[in-house]
Structures are given as C-alpha cells and as structure tokens.
N, C-alpha and C positions, 0 to 999 in steps of 0.2 A: 660446390654451392654453399653459400653462407646462410646461416639462420638469422642473421641480423636484419632487421627491418629498417630500411632507409627511406624517409619521407621528406620530400622537398618542402621547404618553407613556403612554396608557392601552391601547395596542395589545396584543394577546395576546402577541406576541413578548417584551414587556417585563415580563410578569407571571409568568414561570415560573422565576425564579431559584432559589427554595428547592427546587423539584422537581428541577431540573437538578443543583444542588449535592449533593443526596442520591444521585442516580443515578450521578454521576461521582466520588463520594468515594473509591473504591478507587484512582483515578488519582492523586489528591492524596496519599493515604496511602502508596502503594507507589512512585510515580514522581516525586512532587514537582510534578505537573502542576496548575496553578492556573487555567488558562483553557481553556474548552471551548466550541467553536462547532460547531453542526451546520447545514449548508447543503444544501438540495436545490434544484437548478435543473431546471425542467421544460422539455420540448421546446417547449411553447407560449409560453415567455417568462416564465412565472410563477416565483416562488421562495418558499421559506419558510426562516427562519433563527432558530435558537434558541441562546441563549448564557447562561452563568452570570454574565456581566458586561454587563448591559443598558445601562449608561452608554457602553460601548464601541460597542455596536451602534447606539445612538442617534446617536453621533458619526459613525459610519461612513455611515449613511444621510443624515444632515443635511448632511454635507460632501461627499456624492456620491463617496465613495472607490471605489464600485463601477465608476466610469468608468475607473479605472486599475488594476483588480485582475486579475491573470493568471488568477484562478479564476472570473471572470465571463464567460468565453467561452461560445459555444453548447455545450450538453451533449455533443453528438456529437463534439466535438474532443478529448475526454479518454479516456485508457485507465486501466485499473485499475493503480494504482501508489501509492507514497508519495514525498513530496517534503520534504526538510529545508529549512526557510526559509533556512538559510545558503547554499543553492544558488541562491536567487533573486537577481535583479539588485539591487545595493546601493541603487539609486535607487527601489526599489519603495515608492510612497507609503504603501500600506497598512501595511507593516511599520514604516515611520518613525513613523507616528502611533500604531500599536499600542503602541510602546514608552512613549509618554506615559501609557498606561493600565496600565503595568507588565506588558506582555505581550511576551515575547521567546523566543528559542531554541526555536522550535516545529517541528512536523512536521504535514503535511497528508496524510491518507489519502483517495484518490480512488476512488470506487466507482460505475462506470456501472451504471444500472438501466434497465429497460424504458421507463419514462416520463420519464427524464432522467438526472441524475447527482448523486450524493451526495458531500459533502465533509465530512470531520471535521478540524477545526483544533484541535490540542492545543498549548498553550504553557505556559511557566513564567515566572518573574520574571527581570528582567535580571541578577540576581546568581547565577543558577543555570545556567551553561553546562554543568555536569556532567550535567545531565538529558539532553542529547543523546546521551551515551554509553549511557544507559539505553534510549533509543529503539532504537538500533541493535542492542543486545544482546538486546532482548526484543520484536522486531517481531511475533513470533507471538503473544505474550501480548496485545499491544495490539490485534491484529486479532481475536482471540477476544473480547476485552472489547467491542469495537465491535459485533460480532455480537450479543452478549448485551444490550448497551445498547439496540439497536433493538427487541429483544423486550420488555425491561423498560419501554421508553418508548413502547410501541405506542399506549397510550391518549393520551399526550401528543402524539404525532405525528398521530394522527387529529384531535385538537382543533386542532392547528396548521394542518392541511391546509385548514381552513375559513377561514383568515385569510391566504391567500397574497397576495403583493405582485406587482405588475407594475412593474418598474423602467424608467424612461425611459433606456435604455442607449445613450447616445451614447458608445460605448466608444473609448478611446484606441487607434487602430489600430496604433500603434507598439509597443504592449505585446503581445508574442507569447509564448504559453505555451511553456515549455521542455520539449520532448519528449526523453526520454533517448535518447542515441545507442545504436543497436543494436550489440552486440559479436558478431563472428563466433565463435560458441561452439566449433565444431570446430577452427577455426584456432588459437584460444587453447589448447585442450586439447592440440593436437598439439605446440605449443611446450613445454608443460609436460611432456608424456610423454617428450620427448627428454632431459629432465633428471631425471625421476622414475623411478628404476629399482625395479621391484617384480616379484615372481614370483607366479604363480597357483599355488594348491594343485592337486592332482590333481582334486579334486571341482570346484573353481572352473573348471578348464580343461574338464572334461567338460560342465559346465552351459553354459559359453560356447559350446562347439562345437555343442551341440544348439540353443541359442538362435539361433545364426546359421543353423541349418537351418529355422527357423520354428517350433520347438516351443514350446508353451505351458508354463507352470510345472507344470501337472498332467501333461502328456506327458513332460516332463523327469524328474519324480519317478517316473513309472511305468517309464521306461527305465533309471533308475539305482537303482530300488528304494529311494527315499527319499521323505519326505513333501513336499508342496508348500511347507509352511512352511520346511523345511530348504533347499529350492531357493531360496526367497525370501531366506533368510539369505545364501546363497552369492552371489546376484546383488547383494544390497545391499553385500556386502563388495567385489565388483568395481566397483560404482558409486563406492564410497568411494575405492578405490585409483586409479581412473581419473579421478575428478573429474566423473563423469557425474551428471546431475540427474534422469534418467528412464531407463526401459528402452530407449526409442527412441534416446536419445543414447548409451547404453552400446553398443547394436548398431552405431551409426555408428562409435564409437570402435574397437570390436573389428574391424570391417571395414577401417578405415583403418590399423590397427596390427597386423594379424594376423601378419605375418611376424616382426616384432620380438618379439611376445609368445610365439610358438612357439619362437623361438630362445632366449629367456630360460628357458623351461621345460626345454629340452634341456641347458642349461649346468649 
C-alpha cells in the first residue's frame, strides 16, 4: 500500500474556481487579495480544501507539501487566532512553493469548530507587501467577511463535504505550530498606568465606585438616576482611558490602582 496521495484533476476541489472567484471578489476589489484557500480539517483525519487557484492545490497535494505544513496538525492543537505568514519560519516549504504560484504576503485565520478546525488562507501577489497593512488595519472587516462567506458558500461547502480527502500524513515532527506567547495583561497595564496620567470625571468616579461594589449597569443607573446606556458610556470611557478590554479587566485595573486614582481625583 503506497502512502502517496493521487487526486484526479477532475476532483470536485478543482472544479469550483469560478464560484469561489465570485464569492471572494470583494476581497480582491477592496484589499488586493488574489489568493483564497478554505481548509477544514476534521477530527477523524479527513479534510476538504477549496481554492480559487486549483493549479496551486494540485501542486500542493502532488508534492505532498501537507507533510511540512504547520497548518496540518491535529485540529485540537489550534486556537482561534490569525497568523501573518511573515511570522512563520523562513524555511516553511509551503510558503516557498506558494511564491512560485504568485502567492505571498498572506494571513491565515484559524477558527476551531465542533467537528474540527477551519483555516482561511488569504494571500496577494509578491509585489504587494502593502496589503499586509490592510490586514492589520481591518481585521474586523475580514472576520465579518469570512462569516458572511460561510453563509454565502453554504451550498458549495455542503457539496465539498461529500468529497473529503484522507491524507497519508507522515508529518514532519520538527515542524511545530507557533502558539502566540501569552502576555500578562494586568502587568502590562500597570506599567502603562504609571506613565499615563488621567483623571476621572465625577460621574466616571461614581460609576467606578459602584462597579467595584458589584453593581450591574442597571443598578448603577438607578443609584445615580441615569440611564443604563449613559452608564455604559462612562464605563467605556474608563476602559479607553485605562486600556482595559472588558468590564472584568476594568474592575481588576480599578482594584489594583484604586489609591492612585482616588489621589488624582482629589488633586
């Protein structure tokens, strides 16, 4: 039994170019993205892969590049995140050969799901390094697009699901996926707070005091005779001033810096 994967050029994955180009046209028009690949790896070892560049996918499978791809690990090893290809090791074989097909300066969105893990590979041409700045500046738009894409491509994905592949994955064990190093958020914010001097307004201070007592936004509004929406605005202002990304992190920040904040209000 051979470990080589042989896929006919009549396979379903190679027949969807026109449909995909139509579905991803906004990415090309607004971002300059010319290459789109959707990969779904299932927990049972199967996978499906759709691309608007079938010649690249044919090369990828024929030359067994999946054996050296950091995105071909077991689905359970991945977390929801996005990875710029520039952050991957320089010797990544997949990226090296992708350039031969005019694919470069890309980003991968990783989305774990119940039955496996989805990957969205977005790339542009080798002469468009500027596109990376667009990724970073508009990550929210790209994520919204990918959600919409899944809805719009639902029929296509259902058809593709009938043509899953099982790869003979003798993976290169030396290729380890890069997990982002976790940053101690509170430690970082505390260093910033020492240098960032700001004062709370009276209303913000009152909202902060009640928040630390465990009040909900509705309860804070009732106590201060203001609407919950106004309370939310004050708390959003405090999150912006303190660099907090959620109500929970704001509470931790306030607890850690209560003395200095009270002192600033009294000055």
